[in-house]
C-alpha positions as protocol buffer text, in pm:
chain_id: "A"
residue {
  index: 1
  type: MET
  ca { x: -6033 y: -7527 z: -9095 }
}
residue {
  index: 2
  type: THR
  ca { x: -6008 y: -7411 z: -8747 }
}
residue {
  index: 3
  type: ASP
  ca { x: -5755 y: -7528 z: -8503 }
}
residue {
  index: 4
  type: GLU
  ca { x: -5854 y: -7562 z: -8139 }
}
residue {
  index: 5
  type: LYS
  ca { x: -5535 y: -7394 z: -8027 }
}
residue {
  index: 6
  type: SER
  ca { x: -5600 y: -7090 z: -8241 }
}
residue {
  index: 7
  type: THR
  ca { x: -5943 y: -7011 z: -8094 }
}
residue {
  index: 8
  type: LYS
  ca { x: -5934 y: -6682 z: -7921 }
}
residue {
  index: 9
  type: GLU
  ca { x: -6045 y: -6667 z: -7561 }
}
residue {
  index: 10
  type: PRO
  ca { x: -6094 y: -6344 z: -7369 }
}
residue {
  index: 11
  type: VAL
  ca { x: -5769 y: -6232 z: -7214 }
}
residue {
  index: 12
  type: ASP
  ca { x: -5772 y: -6070 z: -6873 }
}
residue {
  index: 13
  type: ALA
  ca { x: -5564 y: -5756 z: -6823 }
}
residue {
  index: 14
  type: GLY
  ca { x: -5345 y: -5937 z: -6572 }
}
residue {
  index: 15
  type: GLU
  ca { x: -5284 y: -6234 z: -6799 }
}
residue {
  index: 16
  type: ARG
  ca { x: -5102 y: -6274 z: -7126 }
}
residue {
  index: 17
  type: PRO
  ca { x: -5095 y: -6562 z: -7370 }
}
residue {
  index: 18
  type: SER
  ca { x: -4773 y: -6757 z: -7392 }
}
residue {
  index: 19
  type: ALA
  ca { x: -4621 y: -6900 z: -7708 }
}
residue {
  index: 20
  type: GLY
  ca { x: -4795 y: -7233 z: -7647 }
}
residue {
  index: 21
  type: GLY
  ca { x: -5139 y: -7071 z: -7623 }
}
residue {
  index: 22
  type: GLU
  ca { x: -5158 y: -7111 z: -7244 }
}
residue {
  index: 23
  type: LEU
  ca { x: -5241 y: -6819 z: -7021 }
}
residue {
  index: 24
  type: GLN
  ca { x: -4984 y: -6701 z: -6770 }
}
residue {
  index: 25
  type: ASN
  ca { x: -5034 y: -6449 z: -6489 }
}
residue {
  index: 26
  type: LYS
  ca { x: -4843 y: -6131 z: -6540 }
}
residue {
  index: 27
  type: GLN
  ca { x: -4679 y: -6039 z: -6211 }
}
residue {
  index: 28
  type: GLN
  ca { x: -4611 y: -5674 z: -6164 }
}
residue {
  index: 29
  type: SER
  ca { x: -4494 y: -5680 z: -5808 }
}
residue {
  index: 30
  type: SER
  ca { x: -4176 y: -5565 z: -5651 }
}
residue {
  index: 31
  type: VAL
  ca { x: -4050 y: -5918 z: -5592 }
}
residue {
  index: 32
  type: ALA
  ca { x: -3753 y: -5858 z: -5817 }
}
residue {
  index: 33
  type: SER
  ca { x: -3653 y: -5545 z: -5625 }
}
residue {
  index: 34
  type: ALA
  ca { x: -3719 y: -5686 z: -5277 }
}
residue {
  index: 35
  type: PRO
  ca { x: -3406 y: -5745 z: -5072 }
}
residue {
  index: 36
  type: LYS
  ca { x: -3298 y: -6107 z: -5056 }
}
residue {
  index: 37
  type: ASP
  ca { x: -3091 y: -6112 z: -4741 }
}
residue {
  index: 38
  type: ASP
  ca { x: -3033 y: -5911 z: -4423 }
}
residue {
  index: 39
  type: GLN
  ca { x: -2743 y: -5715 z: -4568 }
}
residue {
  index: 40
  type: GLU
  ca { x: -2956 y: -5584 z: -4855 }
}
residue {
  index: 41
  type: LYS
  ca { x: -3236 y: -5497 z: -4607 }
}
residue {
  index: 42
  type: ASP
  ca { x: -2993 y: -5294 z: -4397 }
}
residue {
  index: 43
  type: GLU
  ca { x: -2868 y: -5110 z: -4706 }
}
residue {
  index: 44
  type: LEU
  ca { x: -3224 y: -5028 z: -4811 }
}
residue {
  index: 45
  type: GLU
  ca { x: -3314 y: -4900 z: -4464 }
}
residue {
  index: 46
  type: GLN
  ca { x: -3010 y: -4672 z: -4466 }
}
residue {
  index: 47
  type: ASP
  ca { x: -3105 y: -4526 z: -4803 }
}
residue {
  index: 48
  type: THR
  ca { x: -3467 y: -4446 z: -4713 }
}
residue {
  index: 49
  type: PRO
  ca { x: -3525 y: -4158 z: -4469 }
}
residue {
  index: 50
  type: ALA
  ca { x: -3680 y: -4259 z: -4138 }
}
residue {
  index: 51
  type: LYS
  ca { x: -4028 y: -4132 z: -4070 }
}
residue {
  index: 52
  type: ALA
  ca { x: -4038 y: -3904 z: -3770 }
}
residue {
  index: 53
  type: THR
  ca { x: -4322 y: -3992 z: -3540 }
}
residue {
  index: 54
  type: GLN
  ca { x: -4454 y: -3719 z: -3320 }
}
residue {
  index: 55
  type: ALA
  ca { x: -4539 y: -3822 z: -2969 }
}
residue {
  index: 56
  type: TYR
  ca { x: -4814 y: -3647 z: -2780 }
}
residue {
  index: 57
  type: SER
  ca { x: -4681 y: -3530 z: -2445 }
}
residue {
  index: 58
  type: MET
  ca { x: -4918 y: -3574 z: -2154 }
}
residue {
  index: 59
  type: ARG
  ca { x: -4693 y: -3396 z: -1906 }
}
residue {
  index: 60
  type: PRO
  ca { x: -4455 y: -3105 z: -1944 }
}
residue {
  index: 61
  type: ALA
  ca { x: -4088 y: -3189 z: -1967 }
}
residue {
  index: 62
  type: PHE
  ca { x: -3866 y: -3100 z: -1674 }
}
residue {
  index: 63
  type: GLY
  ca { x: -3757 y: -2765 z: -1817 }
}
residue {
  index: 64
  type: GLU
  ca { x: -4103 y: -2674 z: -1949 }
}
residue {
  index: 65
  type: MET
  ca { x: -4287 y: -2630 z: -1619 }
}
residue {
  index: 66
  type: PHE
  ca { x: -4479 y: -2307 z: -1555 }
}
residue {
  index: 67
  type: PRO
  ca { x: -4206 y: -2046 z: -1491 }
}
residue {
  index: 68
  type: LEU
  ca { x: -4303 y: -1928 z: -1142 }
}
residue {
  index: 69
  type: PRO
  ca { x: -4003 y: -1695 z: -1087 }
}
residue {
  index: 70
  type: ILE
  ca { x: -4061 y: -1519 z: -1420 }
}
residue {
  index: 71
  type: VAL
  ca { x: -4434 y: -1477 z: -1356 }
}
residue {
  index: 72
  type: LYS
  ca { x: -4365 y: -1357 z: -1001 }
}
residue {
  index: 73
  type: SER
  ca { x: -4126 y: -1087 z: -1125 }
}
residue {
  index: 74
  type: ILE
  ca { x: -4377 y: -979 z: -1393 }
}
residue {
  index: 75
  type: ILE
  ca { x: -4650 y: -941 z: -1129 }
}
residue {
  index: 76
  type: ASN
  ca { x: -4425 y: -745 z: -891 }
}
residue {
  index: 77
  type: THR
  ca { x: -4297 y: -515 z: -1167 }
}
residue {
  index: 78
  type: VAL
  ca { x: -4642 y: -435 z: -1307 }
}
residue {
  index: 79
  type: MET
  ca { x: -4801 y: -373 z: -967 }
}
residue {
  index: 80
  type: ALA
  ca { x: -4512 y: -151 z: -857 }
}
residue {
  index: 81
  type: GLU
  ca { x: -4525 y: 54 z: -1179 }
}
residue {
  index: 82
  type: LYS
  ca { x: -4902 y: 101 z: -1176 }
}
residue {
  index: 83
  type: LEU
  ca { x: -4961 y: 156 z: -803 }
}
residue {
  index: 84
  type: LYS
  ca { x: -4655 y: 332 z: -661 }
}
residue {
  index: 85
  type: ASP
  ca { x: -4738 y: 674 z: -515 }
}
residue {
  index: 86
  type: LYS
  ca { x: -5113 y: 612 z: -567 }
}
residue {
  index: 87
  type: THR
  ca { x: -5380 y: 673 z: -307 }
}
residue {
  index: 88
  type: TYR
  ca { x: -5697 y: 468 z: -302 }
}
residue {
  index: 89
  type: ASP
  ca { x: -5985 y: 614 z: -501 }
}
residue {
  index: 90
  type: LYS
  ca { x: -6297 y: 403 z: -541 }
}
residue {
  index: 91
  type: ASP
  ca { x: -6373 y: 556 z: -883 }
}
residue {
  index: 92
  type: THR
  ca { x: -6037 y: 467 z: -1039 }
}
residue {
  index: 93
  type: ALA
  ca { x: -5980 y: 135 z: -857 }
}
residue {
  index: 94
  type: ALA
  ca { x: -6170 y: -60 z: -1124 }
}
residue {
  index: 95
  type: THR
  ca { x: -5956 y: 96 z: -1397 }
}
residue {
  index: 96
  type: TRP
  ca { x: -5634 y: 15 z: -1211 }
}
residue {
  index: 97
  type: THR
  ca { x: -5731 y: -349 z: -1158 }
}
residue {
  index: 98
  type: ARG
  ca { x: -5818 y: -388 z: -1527 }
}
residue {
  index: 99
  type: GLU
  ca { x: -5490 y: -226 z: -1634 }
}
residue {
  index: 100
  type: ILE
  ca { x: -5285 y: -447 z: -1401 }
}
residue {
  index: 101
  type: ALA
  ca { x: -5461 y: -765 z: -1515 }
}
residue {
  index: 102
  type: ASP
  ca { x: -5424 y: -675 z: -1883 }
}
residue {
  index: 103
  type: GLU
  ca { x: -5056 y: -585 z: -1852 }
}
residue {
  index: 104
  type: VAL
  ca { x: -4968 y: -901 z: -1655 }
}
residue {
  index: 105
  type: ASN
  ca { x: -5166 y: -1109 z: -1907 }
}
residue {
  index: 106
  type: LEU
  ca { x: -4985 y: -955 z: -2206 }
}
residue {
  index: 107
  type: GLN
  ca { x: -4639 y: -997 z: -2056 }
}
residue {
  index: 108
  type: ILE
  ca { x: -4699 y: -1360 z: -1961 }
}
residue {
  index: 109
  type: ALA
  ca { x: -4840 y: -1438 z: -2307 }
}
residue {
  index: 110
  type: ALA
  ca { x: -4535 y: -1275 z: -2468 }
}
residue {
  index: 111
  type: SER
  ca { x: -4298 y: -1491 z: -2264 }
}
residue {
  index: 112
  type: SER
  ca { x: -4145 y: -1778 z: -2461 }
}
residue {
  index: 113
  type: LYS
  ca { x: -4132 y: -1995 z: -2147 }
}
residue {
  index: 114
  type: VAL
  ca { x: -4512 y: -2037 z: -2132 }
}
residue {
  index: 115
  type: LYS
  ca { x: -4569 y: -2260 z: -2435 }
}
residue {
  index: 116
  type: ARG
  ca { x: -4842 y: -2511 z: -2355 }
}
residue {
  index: 117
  type: TYR
  ca { x: -4993 y: -2336 z: -2057 }
}
residue {
  index: 118
  type: LYS
  ca { x: -5313 y: -2139 z: -2033 }
}
residue {
  index: 119
  type: HIS
  ca { x: -5321 y: -1879 z: -1763 }
}
residue {
  index: 120
  type: VAL
  ca { x: -5579 y: -1679 z: -1573 }
}
residue {
  index: 121
  type: VAL
  ca { x: -5498 y: -1346 z: -1408 }
}
residue {
  index: 122
  type: GLN
  ca { x: -5705 y: -1230 z: -1111 }
}
residue {
  index: 123
  type: VAL
  ca { x: -5654 y: -893 z: -941 }
}
residue {
  index: 124
  type: MET
  ca { x: -5816 y: -764 z: -622 }
}
residue {
  index: 125
  type: LEU
  ca { x: -5759 y: -407 z: -506 }
}
residue {
  index: 126
  type: GLY
  ca { x: -5885 y: -257 z: -181 }
}
residue {
  index: 127
  type: GLN
  ca { x: -5847 y: 32 z: 59 }
}
residue {
  index: 128
  type: GLU
  ca { x: -5596 y: -14 z: 342 }
}
residue {
  index: 129
  type: LEU
  ca { x: -5794 y: 51 z: 659 }
}
residue {
  index: 130
  type: GLY
  ca { x: -5635 y: -203 z: 889 }
}
residue {
  index: 131
  type: ALA
  ca { x: -5916 y: -455 z: 859 }
}
residue {
  index: 132
  type: GLY
  ca { x: -5837 y: -814 z: 769 }
}
residue {
  index: 133
  type: THR
  ca { x: -5925 y: -966 z: 434 }
}
residue {
  index: 134
  type: PHE
  ca { x: -5967 y: -1328 z: 330 }
}
residue {
  index: 135
  type: TYR
  ca { x: -5890 y: -1427 z: -27 }
}
residue {
  index: 136
  type: THR
  ca { x: -5967 y: -1783 z: -141 }
}
residue {
  index: 137
  type: SER
  ca { x: -5961 y: -1958 z: -477 }
}
residue {
  index: 138
  type: ARG
  ca { x: -6059 y: -2313 z: -566 }
}
residue {
  index: 139
  type: CYS
  ca { x: -6022 y: -2513 z: -881 }
}
residue {
  index: 140
  type: CYS
  ca { x: -5999 y: -2874 z: -1001 }
}
residue {
  index: 141
  type: TRP
  ca { x: -5666 y: -2933 z: -1169 }
}
residue {
  index: 142
  type: ASP
  ca { x: -5367 y: -3161 z: -1204 }
}
residue {
  index: 143
  type: CYS
  ca { x: -5135 y: -3101 z: -908 }
}
residue {
  index: 144
  type: ASP
  ca { x: -4834 y: -3230 z: -1101 }
}
residue {
  index: 145
  type: CYS
  ca { x: -4859 y: -2983 z: -1393 }
}
residue {
  index: 146
  type: ASP
  ca { x: -5082 y: -2692 z: -1291 }
}
residue {
  index: 147
  type: THR
  ca { x: -4982 y: -2422 z: -1046 }
}
residue {
  index: 148
  type: SER
  ca { x: -5050 y: -2070 z: -925 }
}
residue {
  index: 149
  type: VAL
  ca { x: -4852 y: -1777 z: -798 }
}
residue {
  index: 150
  type: SER
  ca { x: -4979 y: -1485 z: -595 }
}
residue {
  index: 151
  type: GLU
  ca { x: -4817 y: -1156 z: -498 }
}
residue {
  index: 152
  type: VAL
  ca { x: -4928 y: -870 z: -271 }
}
residue {
  index: 153
  type: PHE
  ca { x: -4853 y: -500 z: -308 }
}
residue {
  index: 154
  type: SER
  ca { x: -4944 y: -253 z: -38 }
}
residue {
  index: 155
  type: ASN
  ca { x: -4877 y: 105 z: 64 }
}
residue {
  index: 156
  type: THR
  ca { x: -5034 y: 331 z: 327 }
}
residue {
  index: 157
  type: SER
  ca { x: -5351 y: 382 z: 123 }
}
residue {
  index: 158
  type: LEU
  ca { x: -5424 y: 59 z: -66 }
}
residue {
  index: 159
  type: PHE
  ca { x: -5344 y: -310 z: -110 }
}
residue {
  index: 160
  type: CYS
  ca { x: -5348 y: -521 z: -424 }
}
residue {
  index: 161
  type: VAL
  ca { x: -5341 y: -900 z: -462 }
}
residue {
  index: 162
  type: CYS
  ca { x: -5261 y: -1044 z: -804 }
}
residue {
  index: 163
  type: THR
  ca { x: -5290 y: -1419 z: -866 }
}
residue {
  index: 164
  type: VAL
  ca { x: -5194 y: -1604 z: -1183 }
}
residue {
  index: 165
  type: PHE
  ca { x: -5317 y: -1961 z: -1240 }
}
residue {
  index: 166
  type: GLY
  ca { x: -5125 y: -2169 z: -1493 }
}
residue {
  index: 167
  type: THR
  ca { x: -5287 y: -2485 z: -1632 }
}
residue {
  index: 168
  type: TYR
  ca { x: -5116 y: -2724 z: -1871 }
}
residue {
  index: 169
  type: GLN
  ca { x: -5290 y: -2784 z: -2207 }
}
residue {
  index: 170
  type: TYR
  ca { x: -5325 y: -3157 z: -2263 }
}
């Protein structure tokens, strides 16, 4: 004697048999905990911490521009320390230019004001003979963010031009 209602049918994991033998869907969603009105939504939003979204800056902020006065003073200080009371010597000129470029580079890199800028230091040293010299640099860059600063040191024996190019890292 078998009863049609007592026959067992396969039961899905998401379904459960009811008392009358019918299958009902088991709902395991957060419908019961979802807010029902605007006041409950506001309370829930206040309880959950807001996700901080990080924006990618395409331009430096007003106070984060390349610090020209700081770089200018670094260049002047380094050139004055390295070249004061020196006379031009073609054998040591290469060493002096390398030392000046390295020292300016290190001091700029150590500055906290130069965060998202890359910089290039170029030094030219020559003998002061009264002849004219032309010094030109060219580069493709963004005129709003990128900049350069150049300083000249000279005494009776030599001249030195140091240029620093600052380009913003996008």
